[in-house]
C-alpha positions as CSV (number, residue, x, y, z in Angstrom):
1,M,1.7,31.6,34.9
2,R,1.2,27.9,34.7
3,C,1.1,28.1,30.9
4,A,4.5,29.9,30.8
5,V,6.1,27.3,33.0
6,Q,4.7,24.5,30.9
7,R,6.0,26.1,27.7
8,F,9.4,26.6,29.3
9,V,9.6,22.9,30.4
10,V,8.6,21.7,27.0
11,S,11.1,24.0,25.3
12,A,13.9,23.0,27.7
13,T,13.2,19.3,27.2
14,T,13.1,19.6,23.5
15,L,16.3,21.6,23.4
16,A,18.0,19.0,25.7
17,A,16.9,16.2,23.5
18,L,18.2,17.9,20.4
19,L,21.5,18.7,21.9
20,A,22.0,15.2,23.4
21,T,21.5,13.2,20.3
22,R,24.3,11.9,18.1
23,P,24.3,12.1,14.3
24,A,22.8,9.0,12.7
25,A,25.4,6.8,11.2
26,G,24.9,4.2,8.5
27,C,25.2,0.5,9.2
28,S,28.4,-1.5,8.5
29,V,27.1,-2.5,5.1
30,C,27.0,1.2,4.1
31,Y,30.5,1.8,5.2
32,G,31.9,-1.5,4.0
33,D,33.1,-2.7,0.6
34,P,30.5,-2.0,-2.1
35,D,31.4,-5.4,-3.7
36,S,30.9,-7.4,-0.6
37,E,28.4,-10.3,-0.3
38,M,26.4,-8.3,2.2
39,V,25.8,-5.5,-0.2
40,R,24.9,-7.9,-3.0
41,G,22.5,-9.6,-0.7
42,A,20.9,-6.3,0.2
43,L,20.5,-5.4,-3.4
44,M,19.0,-8.7,-4.3
45,G,16.5,-8.1,-1.5
46,V,15.6,-4.8,-3.0
47,Y,15.1,-6.4,-6.4
48,V,12.9,-9.1,-5.0
49,M,10.7,-6.5,-3.2
50,V,10.4,-4.4,-6.4
51,G,9.4,-7.6,-8.3
52,V,6.7,-8.4,-5.7
53,V,5.3,-4.9,-5.8
54,T,5.3,-4.8,-9.6
55,S,3.5,-8.2,-9.7
56,V,0.8,-7.1,-7.3
57,L,0.3,-3.8,-9.2
58,A,0.1,-5.7,-12.5
59,C,-2.5,-8.0,-11.1
60,V,-4.6,-5.0,-9.9
61,A,-4.3,-3.4,-13.4
62,G,-5.2,-6.7,-15.1
63,T,-8.3,-7.0,-13.0
64,G,-9.3,-3.5,-13.8
65,L,-8.8,-4.1,-17.5
66,F,-10.8,-7.3,-17.3
67,W,-13.7,-5.5,-15.7
68,L,-13.5,-2.8,-18.3
69,Q,-13.5,-5.3,-21.2
70,R,-16.4,-7.2,-19.6
71,A,-18.5,-4.0,-19.1
72,R,-18.0,-3.1,-22.7
73,R,-18.9,-6.6,-23.9
74,L,-22.1,-6.6,-21.8
75,G,-22.9,-3.1,-22.9
76,P,-26.4,-1.8,-22.4
77,A,-27.8,-5.2,-21.7
78,A,-26.2,-5.1,-18.2
79,A,-27.9,-1.7,-17.5
80,E,-31.3,-3.1,-18.4
81,N,-30.9,-6.3,-16.5
82,P,-28.5,-5.6,-13.5
83,R,-29.1,-8.9,-11.9
84,G,-27.8,-10.7,-15.0
85,L,-30.9,-12.9,-15.4
86,T,-32.3,-13.9,-18.7
87,P,-36.1,-13.2,-19.0
88,D,-37.0,-17.0,-18.8
89,V,-35.3,-17.5,-15.5
90,R,-37.6,-17.1,-12.5
91,V,-36.3,-16.1,-9.1
92,P,-37.8,-18.4,-6.4
93,R,-39.8,-16.6,-3.8
94,S,-39.1,-17.1,-0.2
95,R,-41.5,-19.2,1.8
96,T,-42.4,-16.3,4.0
97,Q,-44.3,-14.4,1.2
């Protein structure tokens, strides 16, 4: 019984919320003159954001390409010596040993 009452209350509240809403309307820029300064400013903002996103993605891709080139250049030597040390370099031991 309680579950049915809860379901009815939720359904009635959802229906009331859907019927009470008004359709979404665009801002004054959307309904205004397409050649106005506000529209031009909004378009310039979009262009700036596209430029920023493109720059960040290009930097990420450049970093990946740099890592790929470096891995190919190091080749099998990097797999044999993962710490990047040459054989004549000694690693100092800690004093606790």
